[in-house]
C-alpha positions as CSV (number, residue, x, y, z in Angstrom):
1,M,27.8,-26.3,-30.7
2,R,25.3,-23.5,-30.1
3,T,22.7,-26.1,-29.2
4,A,25.0,-27.6,-26.6
5,A,25.8,-24.2,-25.2
6,L,22.1,-23.3,-25.0
7,F,21.4,-26.6,-23.2
8,C,24.1,-25.8,-20.6
9,C,22.7,-22.4,-20.0
10,L,19.1,-23.7,-19.5
11,S,20.4,-26.4,-17.2
12,L,22.3,-23.9,-15.1
13,L,19.2,-21.6,-15.0
14,C,17.0,-24.5,-13.8
15,S,19.6,-25.5,-11.3
16,C,19.8,-21.9,-9.9
17,T,16.0,-21.7,-9.7
18,E,15.8,-25.0,-7.9
19,T,18.6,-23.9,-5.4
20,E,16.8,-20.7,-4.6
21,K,13.4,-22.3,-4.0
22,K,12.3,-22.4,-0.4
23,K,12.9,-25.8,1.2
24,D,9.9,-27.0,3.1
25,H,10.5,-27.6,6.8
26,H,8.6,-27.7,10.1
27,I,5.8,-29.2,8.0
28,I,2.3,-29.2,9.5
29,E,-0.8,-30.8,7.9
30,V,-3.8,-28.7,8.6
31,K,-7.3,-30.3,8.7
32,R,-10.3,-28.8,7.0
33,A,-13.1,-27.5,9.2
34,E,-16.6,-28.7,8.1
35,Q,-17.9,-25.5,9.8
36,P,-15.9,-22.4,10.6
37,P,-15.3,-21.8,14.3
38,A,-17.5,-19.3,16.1
39,L,-14.6,-16.8,16.8
40,D,-15.6,-16.1,20.3
41,G,-12.1,-16.7,21.9
42,R,-13.2,-20.0,23.4
43,P,-12.0,-23.4,22.1
44,N,-15.4,-24.9,22.1
45,D,-15.8,-25.6,18.4
46,H,-15.8,-29.2,17.1
47,I,-12.8,-28.7,14.9
48,W,-10.5,-27.7,17.8
49,D,-11.2,-31.1,19.4
50,Q,-10.0,-32.8,16.2
51,V,-6.6,-31.2,15.8
52,A,-3.4,-31.1,17.8
53,W,-1.6,-28.4,19.7
54,H,1.7,-27.0,18.4
55,A,4.2,-25.3,20.6
56,I,5.5,-21.7,20.5
57,D,8.8,-22.5,22.3
58,Q,11.8,-21.3,20.2
59,N,13.6,-18.3,21.9
60,W,14.5,-16.1,18.9
61,M,15.6,-13.1,21.1
62,G,16.4,-12.5,24.8
63,N,17.7,-14.4,27.7
64,S,16.3,-17.7,29.0
65,Y,12.8,-17.5,30.3
66,T,10.8,-19.7,32.7
67,H,7.6,-21.6,32.0
68,E,5.9,-19.3,34.4
69,D,7.1,-16.2,32.6
70,F,5.7,-17.4,29.2
71,N,4.3,-20.5,27.5
72,G,2.3,-20.7,24.3
73,R,0.7,-23.1,21.9
74,Y,-1.6,-23.0,18.9
75,K,-4.0,-25.0,16.7
76,L,-4.8,-24.6,13.0
77,A,-7.7,-25.4,10.7
78,W,-9.0,-24.2,7.3
79,D,-11.9,-23.9,4.9
80,A,-12.2,-22.2,1.5
81,N,-12.4,-18.8,3.0
82,A,-9.7,-18.6,5.6
83,L,-6.9,-20.1,7.7
84,Y,-8.2,-20.5,11.3
85,L,-5.9,-20.1,14.4
86,L,-6.5,-20.9,18.0
87,V,-3.7,-19.4,20.0
88,E,-3.2,-19.8,23.8
89,V,-0.6,-17.8,25.7
90,V,0.1,-17.9,29.4
91,D,2.0,-14.8,30.4
92,D,2.7,-13.5,33.9
93,V,2.6,-9.9,32.8
94,Y,0.7,-8.4,29.8
95,Y,2.3,-5.1,28.9
96,D,1.0,-2.5,26.4
97,K,3.0,0.7,27.0
98,T,2.7,2.4,23.5
99,K,-0.9,3.2,22.7
100,D,-0.2,4.3,19.1
101,P,-0.5,1.1,17.1
102,L,2.0,2.3,14.5
103,K,4.8,3.0,16.9
104,L,7.1,0.6,18.8
105,Y,4.5,-2.1,18.5
106,W,7.2,-4.8,18.6
107,D,8.2,-3.7,22.2
108,D,4.7,-4.4,23.6
109,D,3.3,-7.8,24.2
110,C,1.9,-8.9,20.9
111,L,1.3,-11.9,18.7
112,E,3.0,-12.1,15.4
113,I,1.7,-14.1,12.5
114,F,4.0,-14.8,9.5
115,M,2.1,-15.8,6.3
116,D,3.5,-16.6,2.9
117,G,0.4,-17.4,0.9
118,D,2.1,-19.3,-2.0
119,N,5.0,-20.8,0.1
120,S,7.5,-19.1,-2.3
121,G,9.8,-17.9,0.4
122,G,12.3,-15.1,-0.2
123,L,12.6,-11.6,1.1
124,H,9.5,-9.6,2.2
125,Q,10.7,-6.8,4.5
126,Y,9.4,-4.1,2.2
127,S,7.1,-6.2,-0.1
128,H,4.0,-8.3,0.3
129,N,5.7,-11.4,-1.0
130,A,4.8,-12.5,2.6
131,F,3.3,-10.8,5.6
132,A,4.5,-10.4,9.2
133,Y,1.4,-9.3,11.0
134,H,1.8,-7.9,14.5
135,V,-1.4,-8.4,16.5
136,A,-1.6,-6.0,19.4
137,L,-3.3,-6.7,22.7
138,D,-6.0,-4.2,21.6
139,G,-6.6,-6.1,18.3
140,N,-4.8,-3.7,15.9
141,V,-2.9,-5.5,13.2
142,T,0.2,-3.9,11.6
143,D,2.9,-4.6,9.1
144,I,5.5,-2.7,7.1
145,S,4.3,-1.2,3.8
146,T,6.1,-1.1,0.5
147,D,7.2,2.5,1.1
148,K,8.8,1.5,4.4
149,T,6.2,3.0,6.7
150,V,3.8,1.0,9.0
151,L,0.2,0.4,8.1
152,L,-2.8,-1.1,9.7
153,F,-4.0,-4.4,8.2
154,N,-7.0,-4.9,10.4
155,D,-9.2,-6.1,7.5
156,H,-6.9,-9.0,6.8
157,M,-8.3,-11.0,9.7
158,T,-11.3,-11.4,12.0
159,M,-10.6,-12.2,15.6
160,E,-11.8,-12.4,19.1
161,S,-9.6,-12.6,22.1
162,L,-10.4,-13.6,25.7
163,K,-8.2,-13.0,28.8
164,E,-8.8,-15.0,32.0
165,D,-6.2,-14.5,34.7
166,Q,-2.8,-15.0,33.1
167,T,-4.2,-16.9,30.0
168,M,-5.0,-15.1,26.8
169,T,-6.7,-16.9,23.9
170,W,-7.1,-15.6,20.3
171,E,-9.4,-17.2,17.8
172,I,-8.6,-15.8,14.3
173,A,-9.8,-16.2,10.8
174,L,-6.9,-15.1,8.6
175,K,-7.5,-14.2,5.0
176,V,-4.8,-15.4,2.6
177,Y,-3.5,-13.2,-0.2
178,P,-1.3,-14.1,-3.2
179,G,2.2,-12.7,-3.5
180,N,1.1,-10.0,-5.9
181,Y,-0.8,-8.1,-3.2
182,E,-0.8,-4.4,-3.8
183,E,-1.7,-1.7,-1.3
184,D,-4.5,0.7,-2.2
185,S,-5.8,-1.8,-4.8
186,E,-8.6,-4.3,-5.0
187,N,-7.0,-7.6,-4.0
188,N,-8.7,-10.9,-4.2
189,V,-8.6,-13.2,-1.2
190,E,-7.4,-16.7,-2.2
191,K,-9.8,-19.6,-2.1
192,L,-8.1,-22.3,-0.2
193,S,-8.2,-25.9,-1.3
194,K,-6.8,-29.3,-0.5
195,N,-3.0,-29.8,-1.0
196,K,-2.3,-26.1,-1.0
197,K,1.0,-25.2,0.7
198,M,1.6,-22.0,2.6
199,G,4.6,-20.6,4.5
200,F,3.7,-20.0,8.2
201,A,5.1,-19.3,11.6
202,L,3.9,-17.7,14.8
203,A,5.8,-15.7,17.4
204,Y,5.1,-13.7,20.6
205,C,6.8,-10.6,21.8
206,D,7.0,-10.7,25.6
207,N,7.7,-7.6,27.7
208,D,7.1,-7.6,31.4
209,G,7.7,-3.8,31.8
210,S,11.0,-2.9,30.2
211,L,11.8,-0.2,27.6
212,E,12.2,-3.0,25.0
213,R,10.8,-6.4,24.6
214,E,12.6,-9.0,26.7
215,N,11.9,-12.1,24.6
216,F,10.8,-12.9,21.1
217,I,9.6,-16.5,21.1
218,G,8.7,-18.3,17.9
219,S,7.2,-21.6,16.6
220,V,10.0,-22.7,14.3
221,F,13.7,-23.3,14.8
222,I,15.9,-20.7,13.1
223,P,19.6,-21.6,12.7
224,G,22.5,-19.2,13.4
225,E,23.2,-16.6,16.0
226,D,20.7,-13.9,14.7
227,K,17.4,-15.6,14.9
228,N,15.3,-12.4,14.4
229,Q,15.1,-12.9,10.7
230,A,11.6,-14.1,9.9
231,W,10.3,-10.5,9.5
232,I,12.7,-10.2,6.6
233,N,13.1,-13.7,5.1
234,A,10.1,-16.0,4.4
235,D,12.5,-18.9,3.7
236,L,12.5,-19.4,7.5
237,F,8.8,-19.9,7.8
238,G,7.5,-23.4,8.3
239,T,5.2,-25.1,5.7
240,L,1.5,-25.8,6.1
241,I,-0.2,-28.4,3.9
242,L,-4.0,-28.3,3.7
243,I,-5.6,-31.7,4.0
244,E,-9.2,-33.0,4.3
């Protein structure tokens, strides 16, 4: 009798664990770069000719916008040391009204990179189970800390951006950290390898001169009425699979 009860409890626990596990969606296979890109803001590296563009076209916040107001796309690659991003945005107005990088950064034009290094999903608003990096036009990188303040995470990525007319291009090498990342501690950067899965999404905060951002445009579909949830819940991130 006790054995049967124990078996039922274990089965229920396994069932709950499986139910709570993040479900992979918006799956992208990411090709390995034989040589890392030069990070000069120009898409001239051999790897960028070998991989496809992906769209940033899901309106998470704001009214409908035109193609002339905003359009964005990105490419991905990897090697053992980093995930590489090539992001291209065409925006009719680039607006950076708050110079302090730790204040109201979400209401300026900025790129947002969502990264869940072990694809575990779950809540991350005040933890580093996953990151929601805000990349400002001036290159500063912020996220919310575990004590609910805002910190700079500039050392988590190396980047170069280039603006020509209305087109801005970022070339980024993003370090990937495990879910046990701790602030003010020595944290080992993960060595990436074939078949690794990571949670990932991109978004862009677009403001043409208003007090608050006018649109928040992402790379993955988010169901429901309130689509501004990725900064809280990593279950909504897409899934990257590293391939050769």
